[in-house]
Each structure stands twice: as structure tokens, then as C-alpha cells.
C-alpha positions in Angstrom: -87.9 -48.6 -66.4 -85.8 -52.0 -67.9 -85.4 -52.4 -65.1 -88.4 -52.8 -64.1 -89.9 -54.5 -66.8 -87.7 -57.6 -66.8 -88.6 -58.6 -63.1 -92.0 -58.7 -64.6 -93.2 -62.2 -65.7 -96.0 -62.4 -69.3 -98.4 -62.5 -68.1 -98.9 -59.2 -66.0 -99.8 -57.9 -69.3 -99.2 -54.2 -70.4 -100.5 -53.1 -67.0 -97.9 -52.3 -64.7 -96.1 -50.8 -67.4 -98.4 -47.5 -68.0 -99.4 -47.7 -64.7 -95.9 -46.1 -64.4 -95.3 -44.2 -67.3 -98.9 -42.0 -66.0 -96.1 -40.2 -63.2 -93.9 -39.2 -66.3 -97.2 -37.5 -67.2 -98.0 -34.8 -65.2 -97.8 -31.1 -65.1 -95.9 -30.3 -62.4 -93.1 -31.8 -60.0 -96.0 -32.0 -57.4 -98.1 -33.8 -59.6 -95.4 -36.1 -60.5 -94.3 -36.7 -56.4 -98.1 -37.3 -55.6 -99.1 -39.7 -58.8 -95.3 -41.5 -57.7 -96.9 -42.1 -54.4 -100.5 -43.3 -56.2 -98.5 -46.5 -58.8 -96.2 -46.9 -55.5 -99.5 -48.0 -53.7 -101.4 -49.4 -56.2 -98.3 -51.6 -57.6 -97.7 -53.0 -53.5 -100.8 -54.2 -54.0 -100.8 -56.4 -56.6 -96.7 -56.4 -57.6 -95.3 -55.5 -54.6 -91.4 -56.5 -55.4 -91.7 -53.5 -58.2 -93.0 -51.2 -56.0 -89.9 -52.2 -53.8 -87.8 -51.2 -57.5 -89.4 -47.6 -57.9 -89.2 -46.6 -54.7 -85.9 -47.5 -53.4 -84.9 -45.5 -57.2 -87.5 -42.7 -55.7 -84.3 -40.5 -56.3 -82.9 -41.1 -59.4 -86.2 -41.8 -61.4 -87.8 -38.1 -60.3 -84.8 -36.2 -60.3 -86.0 -34.6 -64.0 -89.2 -33.1 -61.8 -85.7 -30.3 -60.8 -85.1 -28.6 -64.4 -87.3 -26.7 -66.0 -90.6 -28.4 -67.6 -89.2 -27.6 -71.2 -86.4 -30.2 -70.0 -88.5 -33.0 -69.7 -88.8 -35.6 -72.4 -85.6 -34.5 -73.2 -84.1 -36.3 -70.0 -86.4 -38.8 -69.8 -85.3 -39.8 -73.3 -82.3 -42.0 -73.8 -82.1 -41.3 -77.8 -79.4 -38.5 -78.1 -76.9 -40.5 -75.5 -78.1 -43.7 -78.4 -77.5 -41.3 -80.7 -73.7 -39.9 -79.5 -72.8 -43.7 -79.2 -73.7 -45.0 -82.3 -71.3 -41.7 -83.5 -68.5 -42.6 -82.1 -68.4 -46.1 -82.5 -68.6 -45.7 -86.2 -66.3 -43.0 -86.2 -63.9 -46.3 -83.7 -64.6 -49.2 -86.5 -63.0 -46.3 -89.1 -60.2 -45.9 -87.6 -59.9 -50.1 -87.0 -57.3 -50.0 -84.3 -56.1 -47.3 -81.6 -52.1 -46.9 -80.8 -53.4 -46.0 -77.4 -56.0 -45.7 -75.0 -55.3 -41.3 -75.3 -55.8 -41.8 -78.9 -59.2 -43.1 -79.1 -60.2 -40.3 -75.9 -58.9 -38.3 -78.5 -61.7 -39.4 -81.1 -63.6 -39.6 -78.5 -64.2 -35.9 -77.3 -64.5 -34.8 -80.8 -67.0 -36.8 -81.9 -68.4 -34.8 -78.8 -67.6 -31.5 -79.2 -69.3 -32.0 -82.9 -72.0 -33.5 -82.5 -72.1 -30.2 -79.3 -71.2 -27.4 -82.4 -74.6 -29.0 -84.3 
């Protein structure tokens, strides 16, 4: 979504982003794919470059629909990933320097295991 928004001019306003978000507000896989096609069709007229970007990323954008509905919200959001990255950064800042790359990997592994068990 950030890639798409970065290619929009400020004058475009929030309309293209709002239209794209409707893809993710659908109740099932069938409706998601239908809405995606409709969004691309609408944006082709007003923002052809954005429509082309969406079409080229179709498989990646719609991959979440292959999972059960209960998991969709977690897949859409990058918050869990950002939280884990923040914890790893915090722990690496505490340690300071590492004697070798393996030591850094061990610390990151420990943080990931701890996060998984919480």
C-alpha cells in the first residue's frame, strides 16, 4: 500500500487509497477477487499507473484470502512484525557490540522464541 501511495500526487487526495481498501473489506475470497477487478477497472481510468501496480502485485496482495477469515486481520497488519523488530533492536542496543554474527543471530533467535511463547 505504501508503494502505491508514494506514487500518487498529493492532489489525488484520499480517494484512491479508500478505493483500494475496499478490497480488504470483503467477506470472502470470491468477493475479494471481484472487488479487486472492480478497483483495477476504476483506477485504470483515473490512475493507470496505480492500476498497473495493483495488477502486477495481484497474487501478493490477495494471498491473505487463502487463509481462514479469522487470520486475515493479523496478515494485513505489519504491527506484529514491527513489534518483534523493535524488541530485537532494543536487545541489540542493550548488548552493544557482538563478537561475531552468530552471536547476533542467537540473540535474535532468543527474542523470536520468547515472543512465540508469550
